[in-house]
OpenMM code with the backbone's topology and positions (N, CA, C; nanometers):
from openmm import Vec3, app, unit

residues = "MET ILE ASP ASP VAL LYS MET SER GLY PHE ILE VAL LEU PHE ILE GLY VAL GLY LEU LEU ILE PHE THR PHE TYR THR ALA PHE GLN PHE LEU VAL GLY VAL GLN GLY ILE ALA PRO PRO GLY ASP PHE VAL GLY ILE PHE GLY GLU SER LEU SER PRO LEU ILE THR TYR ALA ILE ARG ALA LEU TYR LEU GLY ILE MET GLY TRP VAL GLY SER ILE LEU THR ARG ARG GLY VAL GLN ILE ILE ILE SER PRO PRO LYS GLU GLY LYS THR GLU LYS GLY VAL LYS GLY LYS GLU ASP ALA ALA GLU LYS THR SER THR SER GLN".split()
positions = [
    Vec3(7.3759, 2.0353, -3.6849),
    Vec3(7.3544, 1.8938, -3.7122),
    Vec3(7.4341, 1.8113, -3.6124),
    Vec3(7.3798, 1.6990, -3.5710),
    Vec3(7.4460, 1.6103, -3.4753),
    Vec3(7.5530, 1.5293, -3.5478),
    Vec3(7.6704, 1.5172, -3.4846),
    Vec3(7.7772, 1.4396, -3.5484),
    Vec3(7.7459, 1.2901, -3.5386),
    Vec3(7.8253, 1.2113, -3.6108),
    Vec3(7.8000, 1.0677, -3.6212),
    Vec3(7.8133, 0.9960, -3.4877),
    Vec3(7.9050, 1.0385, -3.4026),
    Vec3(7.9270, 0.9711, -3.2747),
    Vec3(7.8048, 0.9875, -3.1845),
    Vec3(7.7524, 1.1098, -3.1753),
    Vec3(7.6339, 1.1324, -3.0920),
    Vec3(7.5119, 1.0625, -3.1504),
    Vec3(7.5015, 1.0566, -3.2814),
    Vec3(7.3892, 0.9869, -3.3439),
    Vec3(7.3955, 0.8372, -3.3119),
    Vec3(7.5150, 0.7791, -3.3170),
    Vec3(7.5268, 0.6376, -3.2805),
    Vec3(7.4960, 0.6177, -3.1324),
    Vec3(7.5292, 0.7151, -3.0484),
    Vec3(7.4953, 0.7078, -2.9071),
    Vec3(7.3454, 0.7067, -2.8855),
    Vec3(7.2735, 0.7924, -2.9586),
    Vec3(7.1278, 0.7938, -2.9475),
    Vec3(7.0663, 0.6629, -2.9973),
    Vec3(7.1226, 0.6077, -3.1044),
    Vec3(7.0711, 0.4805, -3.1570),
    Vec3(7.0899, 0.3696, -3.0549),
    Vec3(7.2093, 0.3609, -2.9962),
    Vec3(7.2361, 0.2582, -2.8950),
    Vec3(7.1465, 0.2789, -2.7732),
    Vec3(7.1268, 0.4046, -2.7335),
    Vec3(7.0406, 0.4351, -2.6195),
    Vec3(6.8977, 0.3890, -2.6451),
    Vec3(6.8428, 0.4196, -2.7614),
    Vec3(6.7049, 0.3815, -2.7910),
    Vec3(6.6890, 0.2305, -2.8066),
    Vec3(6.7894, 0.1632, -2.8606),
    Vec3(6.7837, 0.0172, -2.8684),
    Vec3(6.7831, -0.0425, -2.7279),
    Vec3(6.8676, 0.0100, -2.6391),
    Vec3(6.8715, -0.0393, -2.5016),
    Vec3(6.7415, -0.0151, -2.4272),
    Vec3(6.6841, 0.1042, -2.4419),
    Vec3(6.5570, 0.1347, -2.3755),
    Vec3(6.4458, 0.0474, -2.4336),
    Vec3(6.4452, 0.0280, -2.5643),
    Vec3(6.3458, -0.0599, -2.6272),
    Vec3(6.3561, -0.2024, -2.5770),
    Vec3(6.4794, -0.2512, -2.5617),
    Vec3(6.4987, -0.3866, -2.5098),
    Vec3(6.4534, -0.3972, -2.3646),
    Vec3(6.4783, -0.2936, -2.2852),
    Vec3(6.4310, -0.2953, -2.1462),
    Vec3(6.2785, -0.2922, -2.1391),
    Vec3(6.2151, -0.2114, -2.2216),
    Vec3(6.0688, -0.2066, -2.2236),
    Vec3(6.0123, -0.3420, -2.2650),
    Vec3(6.0699, -0.4025, -2.3678),
    Vec3(6.0248, -0.5348, -2.4116),
    Vec3(6.0440, -0.6384, -2.3017),
    Vec3(6.1563, -0.6303, -2.2298),
    Vec3(6.1833, -0.7259, -2.1219),
    Vec3(6.0798, -0.7136, -2.0108),
    Vec3(6.0497, -0.5903, -1.9689),
    Vec3(5.9516, -0.5726, -1.8622),
    Vec3(5.8116, -0.6122, -1.9076),
    Vec3(5.7775, -0.5874, -2.0320),
    Vec3(5.6475, -0.6290, -2.0832),
    Vec3(5.6380, -0.7817, -2.0861),
    Vec3(5.7437, -0.8479, -2.1321),
    Vec3(5.7453, -0.9934, -2.1361),
    Vec3(5.7375, -1.0522, -1.9951),
    Vec3(5.8093, -0.9925, -1.9013),
    Vec3(5.8039, -1.0399, -1.7629),
    Vec3(5.6635, -1.0242, -1.7065),
    Vec3(5.5973, -0.9138, -1.7380),
    Vec3(5.4603, -0.8950, -1.6916),
    Vec3(5.3684, -1.0017, -1.7496),
    Vec3(5.3851, -1.0326, -1.8779),
    Vec3(5.3025, -1.1355, -1.9406),
    Vec3(5.3273, -1.2732, -1.8786),
    Vec3(5.4524, -1.3028, -1.8435),
    Vec3(5.4823, -1.4296, -1.7781),
    Vec3(5.4194, -1.4362, -1.6399),
    Vec3(5.4223, -1.3254, -1.5668),
    Vec3(5.3704, -1.3253, -1.4305),
    Vec3(5.2180, -1.3306, -1.4251),
    Vec3(5.1516, -1.2862, -1.5297),
    Vec3(5.0057, -1.2923, -1.5317),
    Vec3(4.9593, -1.4380, -1.5328),
    Vec3(5.0345, -1.5264, -1.5934),
    Vec3(4.9951, -1.6664, -1.6066),
    Vec3(5.0474, -1.7570, -1.4963),
    Vec3(5.1051, -1.7030, -1.3890),
    Vec3(5.1600, -1.7868, -1.2818),
    Vec3(5.0471, -1.8558, -1.2083),
    Vec3(5.0638, -1.9871, -1.1839),
    Vec3(4.9610, -2.0647, -1.1149),
    Vec3(4.9895, -2.0695, -0.9657),
    Vec3(4.8858, -2.1025, -0.8875),
    Vec3(4.8990, -2.1091, -0.7424),
    Vec3(4.9745, -2.2330, -0.6965),
    Vec3(4.9913, -2.2435, -0.5643),
    Vec3(5.0618, -2.3564, -0.5045),
    Vec3(4.9676, -2.4757, -0.4988),
    Vec3(5.0201, -2.5947, -0.5242),
    Vec3(4.9390, -2.7171, -0.5241),
    Vec3(4.8938, -2.7507, -0.3817),
    Vec3(4.7765, -2.8105, -0.3654),
    Vec3(4.7288, -2.8476, -0.2319),
    Vec3(4.8145, -2.9579, -0.1709),
    Vec3(4.8200, -2.9650, -0.0362),
    Vec3(4.9018, -3.0697, 0.0273),
    Vec3(4.8480, -3.2088, -0.0051),
    Vec3(4.9360, -3.3051, -0.0068),
    Vec3(4.8968, -3.4420, -0.0399),
    Vec3(5.0218, -3.5262, -0.0589),
    Vec3(5.0250, -3.6050, -0.1637),
    Vec3(5.1382, -3.6910, -0.1956),
    Vec3(5.2549, -3.6049, -0.2430),
    Vec3(5.3619, -3.6009, -0.1621),
    Vec3(5.4746, -3.5119, -0.1944),
    Vec3(5.5481, -3.5547, -0.3212),
    Vec3(5.5569, -3.6831, -0.3469),
    Vec3(5.6251, -3.7291, -0.4677),
    Vec3(5.5456, -3.6875, -0.5909),
    Vec3(5.4142, -3.7005, -0.5853),
    Vec3(5.3304, -3.6607, -0.6984),
    Vec3(5.3340, -3.5108, -0.7201),
    Vec3(5.3284, -3.4352, -0.6097),
    Vec3(5.3336, -3.2886, -0.6207),
    Vec3(5.4680, -3.2442, -0.6756),
    Vec3(5.5756, -3.3071, -0.6270),
    Vec3(5.7093, -3.2711, -0.6743),
    Vec3(5.7237, -3.3013, -0.8226),
    Vec3(5.6738, -3.4155, -0.8655),
    Vec3(5.6820, -3.4531, -1.0065),
    Vec3(5.6016, -3.3607, -1.0963),
    Vec3(5.4825, -3.3217, -1.0489),
    Vec3(5.3979, -3.2336, -1.1296),
    Vec3(5.4520, -3.0904, -1.1339),
    Vec3(5.5158, -3.0478, -1.0255),
    Vec3(5.5616, -2.9088, -1.0206),
    Vec3(5.7029, -2.8894, -1.0738),
    Vec3(5.7754, -2.9982, -1.0961),
    Vec3(5.9127, -2.9848, -1.1443),
    Vec3(5.9189, -2.9295, -1.2862),
    Vec3(5.8327, -2.9759, -1.3730),
    Vec3(5.8340, -2.9291, -1.5116),
    Vec3(5.8035, -2.7793, -1.5219),
    Vec3(5.6962, -2.7291, -1.4583),
    Vec3(5.6743, -2.5839, -1.4654),
    Vec3(5.7841, -2.5045, -1.3953),
    Vec3(5.8422, -2.5614, -1.2906),
    Vec3(5.9502, -2.4912, -1.2203),
    Vec3(6.0703, -2.4708, -1.3116),
    Vec3(6.1059, -2.5729, -1.3857),
    Vec3(6.2172, -2.5609, -1.4804),
    Vec3(6.1825, -2.4608, -1.5903),
    Vec3(6.0580, -2.4650, -1.6366),
    Vec3(6.0149, -2.3702, -1.7398),
    Vec3(6.0261, -2.2264, -1.6902),
    Vec3(5.9793, -2.2018, -1.5676),
    Vec3(5.9864, -2.0660, -1.5129),
    Vec3(6.1303, -2.0246, -1.4840),
    Vec3(6.2146, -2.1183, -1.4458),
    Vec3(6.3551, -2.0856, -1.4226),
    Vec3(6.4235, -2.0445, -1.5528),
    Vec3(6.3929, -2.1144, -1.6604),
    Vec3(6.4504, -2.0787, -1.7906),
    Vec3(6.4001, -1.9420, -1.8351),
    Vec3(6.2714, -1.9154, -1.8130),
    Vec3(6.2166, -1.7848, -1.8491),
    Vec3(6.2803, -1.6743, -1.7652),
    Vec3(6.3013, -1.7005, -1.6375),
    Vec3(6.3628, -1.5989, -1.5507),
    Vec3(6.5061, -1.5700, -1.5946),
    Vec3(6.5815, -1.6735, -1.6306),
    Vec3(6.7175, -1.6522, -1.6808),
    Vec3(6.7156, -1.5731, -1.8117),
    Vec3(6.6231, -1.6066, -1.8986),
    Vec3(6.6079, -1.5359, -2.0256),
    Vec3(6.5796, -1.3878, -2.0005),
    Vec3(6.4865, -1.3593, -1.9115),
    Vec3(6.4525, -1.2202, -1.8817),
    Vec3(6.5677, -1.1477, -1.8135),
    Vec3(6.6399, -1.2177, -1.7248),
    Vec3(6.7536, -1.1561, -1.6579),
    Vec3(6.8627, -1.1170, -1.7558),
    Vec3(6.8911, -1.2032, -1.8495),
    Vec3(6.9945, -1.1733, -1.9492),
    Vec3(6.9496, -1.0601, -2.0403),
    Vec3(6.8214, -1.0611, -2.0810),
    Vec3(6.7714, -0.9522, -2.1655),
    Vec3(6.7775, -0.8184, -2.0922),
    Vec3(6.7404, -0.8165, -1.9660),
    Vec3(6.7472, -0.6937, -1.8873),
    Vec3(6.8896, -0.6456, -1.8692),
    Vec3(6.9809, -0.7396, -1.8481),
    Vec3(7.1221, -0.7057, -1.8313),
    Vec3(7.1778, -0.6433, -1.9592),
    Vec3(7.1505, -0.7047, -2.0724),
    Vec3(7.1998, -0.6517, -2.2002),
    Vec3(7.1360, -0.5161, -2.2301),
    Vec3(7.0062, -0.5025, -2.2020),
    Vec3(6.9392, -0.3747, -2.2243),
    Vec3(6.9973, -0.2632, -2.1397),
    Vec3(7.0295, -0.2939, -2.0136),
    Vec3(7.0872, -0.1901, -1.9278),
    Vec3(7.2286, -0.1536, -1.9722),
    Vec3(7.3051, -0.2504, -2.0196),
    Vec3(7.4397, -0.2203, -2.0704),
    Vec3(7.4310, -0.1311, -2.1940),
    Vec3(7.3405, -0.1641, -2.2860),
    Vec3(7.3255, -0.0819, -2.4063),
    Vec3(7.2810, 0.0598, -2.3707),
    Vec3(7.1890, 0.0718, -2.2759),
    Vec3(7.1428, 0.2037, -2.2354),
    Vec3(7.2555, 0.2841, -2.1726),
    Vec3(7.3343, 0.2208, -2.0858),
    Vec3(7.4453, 0.2908, -2.0209),
    Vec3(7.5496, 0.3346, -2.1232),
    Vec3(7.5827, 0.2476, -2.2171),
    Vec3(7.6818, 0.2832, -2.3196),
    Vec3(7.6316, 0.3973, -2.4084),
    Vec3(7.5020, 0.3942, -2.4420),
    Vec3(7.4458, 0.5021, -2.5224),
    Vec3(7.4563, 0.6367, -2.4524),
    Vec3(7.4265, 0.6395, -2.3230),
    Vec3(7.4365, 0.7640, -2.2470),
    Vec3(7.5821, 0.8084, -2.2381),
    Vec3(7.6751, 0.7154, -2.2173),
    Vec3(7.8168, 0.7510, -2.2115),
    Vec3(7.8654, 0.8101, -2.3432),
    Vec3(7.8189, 0.7560, -2.4537),
    Vec3(7.8595, 0.8086, -2.5845),
    Vec3(7.8043, 0.9489, -2.6043),
    Vec3(7.6802, 0.9704, -2.5628),
    Vec3(7.6167, 1.1007, -2.5835),
    Vec3(7.6842, 1.2096, -2.5009),
    Vec3(7.7177, 1.1808, -2.3748),
    Vec3(7.7717, 1.2854, -2.2874),
    Vec3(7.9230, 1.2970, -2.2932),
    Vec3(7.9909, 1.2105, -2.3683),
    Vec3(8.1365, 1.2183, -2.3752),
    Vec3(8.1796, 1.3401, -2.4558),
    Vec3(8.2899, 1.4052, -2.4133),
    Vec3(8.3383, 1.5212, -2.4884),
    Vec3(8.4011, 1.4760, -2.6200),
    Vec3(8.4013, 1.5629, -2.7192),
    Vec3(8.4622, 1.5245, -2.8478),
    Vec3(8.6124, 1.5034, -2.8328),
    Vec3(8.6654, 1.4033, -2.8990),
    Vec3(8.8067, 1.3674, -2.8885),
    Vec3(8.8953, 1.4528, -2.9787),
    Vec3(8.8427, 1.5077, -3.0872),
    Vec3(8.9243, 1.5782, -3.1857),
    Vec3(8.9914, 1.7020, -3.1278),
    Vec3(8.9161, 1.7858, -3.0593),
    Vec3(8.9715, 1.9085, -3.0034),
    Vec3(9.0718, 1.8796, -2.8941),
    Vec3(9.0506, 1.7769, -2.8168),
    Vec3(9.1399, 1.7420, -2.7070),
    Vec3(9.2758, 1.6976, -2.7592),
    Vec3(9.2768, 1.6212, -2.8680),
    Vec3(9.4027, 1.5724, -2.9243),
    Vec3(9.4838, 1.6874, -2.9831),
    Vec3(9.4180, 1.7760, -3.0568),
    Vec3(9.4895, 1.8879, -3.1170),
    Vec3(9.5453, 1.9810, -3.0102),
    Vec3(9.4681, 2.0037, -2.9055),
    Vec3(9.5128, 2.0914, -2.7977),
    Vec3(9.6329, 2.0307, -2.7257),
    Vec3(9.6310, 1.8988, -2.7062),
    Vec3(9.7422, 1.8329, -2.6384),
    Vec3(9.8709, 1.8434, -2.7183),
    Vec3(9.8647, 1.8268, -2.8481),
    Vec3(9.9834, 1.8367, -2.9327),
    Vec3(10.0309, 1.9812, -2.9370),
    Vec3(9.9389, 2.0751, -2.9509),
    Vec3(9.9757, 2.2163, -2.9567),
    Vec3(10.0358, 2.2618, -2.8241),
    Vec3(9.9815, 2.2131, -2.7141),
    Vec3(10.0330, 2.2486, -2.5822),
    Vec3(10.1745, 2.1985, -2.5619),
    Vec3(10.2075, 2.0812, -2.6135),
    Vec3(10.3426, 2.0274, -2.6015),
    Vec3(10.4412, 2.1094, -2.6834),
    Vec3(10.3976, 2.1533, -2.8032),
    Vec3(10.4850, 2.2353, -2.8870),
    Vec3(10.5124, 2.3698, -2.8201),
    Vec3(10.4092, 2.4310, -2.7603),
    Vec3(10.4260, 2.5585, -2.6914),
    Vec3(10.5190, 2.5435, -2.5717),
    Vec3(10.5075, 2.4336, -2.4998),
    Vec3(10.5930, 2.4105, -2.3834),
    Vec3(10.7375, 2.3905, -2.4271),
    Vec3(10.7581, 2.3234, -2.5392),
    Vec3(10.8931, 2.3015, -2.5910),
    Vec3(10.9553, 2.4346, -2.6336),
    Vec3(10.8768, 2.5238, -2.6930),
    Vec3(10.9272, 2.6554, -2.7348),
    Vec3(10.9642, 2.7405, -2.6142),
    Vec3(10.8820, 2.7361, -2.5108),
    Vec3(10.9095, 2.8165, -2.3908),
    Vec3(11.0371, 2.7721, -2.3208),
    Vec3(11.0601, 2.6414, -2.3167),
    Vec3(11.1817, 2.5931, -2.2498),
    Vec3(11.3063, 2.6251, -2.3326),
    Vec3(11.2926, 2.6211, -2.4655),
    Vec3(11.4098, 2.6529, -2.5493),
    Vec3(11.4417, 2.8016, -2.5472),
    Vec3(11.3409, 2.8886, -2.5373),
    Vec3(11.3662, 3.0327, -2.5360),
    Vec3(11.4130, 3.0785, -2.3981),
    Vec3(11.3767, 3.0112, -2.2923),
    Vec3(11.4176, 3.0537, -2.1584),
    Vec3(11.5610, 3.0141, -2.1285),
    Vec3(11.6177, 2.9236, -2.2044),
    Vec3(11.7564, 2.8806, -2.1778),
    Vec3(11.8542, 2.9672, -2.2413),
] * unit.nanometer
topology = app.Topology()
chain = topology.addChain("A")
for resn in residues:
    res = topology.addResidue(resn, chain)
    for name in ("N", "CA", "C"):
        topology.addAtom(name, app.Element.getBySymbol(name[0]), res)
């Protein structure tokens, strides 16, 4: 049976991968609706008409960037949790090793 730490690692990993998949799907949906460049003409009118969609797309890009960033962090942390060695055996070995070293120095004197 998988211990609780590895199970939480798998949960975090799958949440991160799910968030990344959702982010890429959402980005694809946003890019399907992108409109072309306006024809040349009155620059003030073109600038005024294109400013609103530009701000909208900038907000969407920031939203997607943050979602992708968080998804990649969750995925990386999940993998780190899964591949990390168990801490319990390492702690006991370290304490036991110190006791053995203390005994060897006391008996050699």
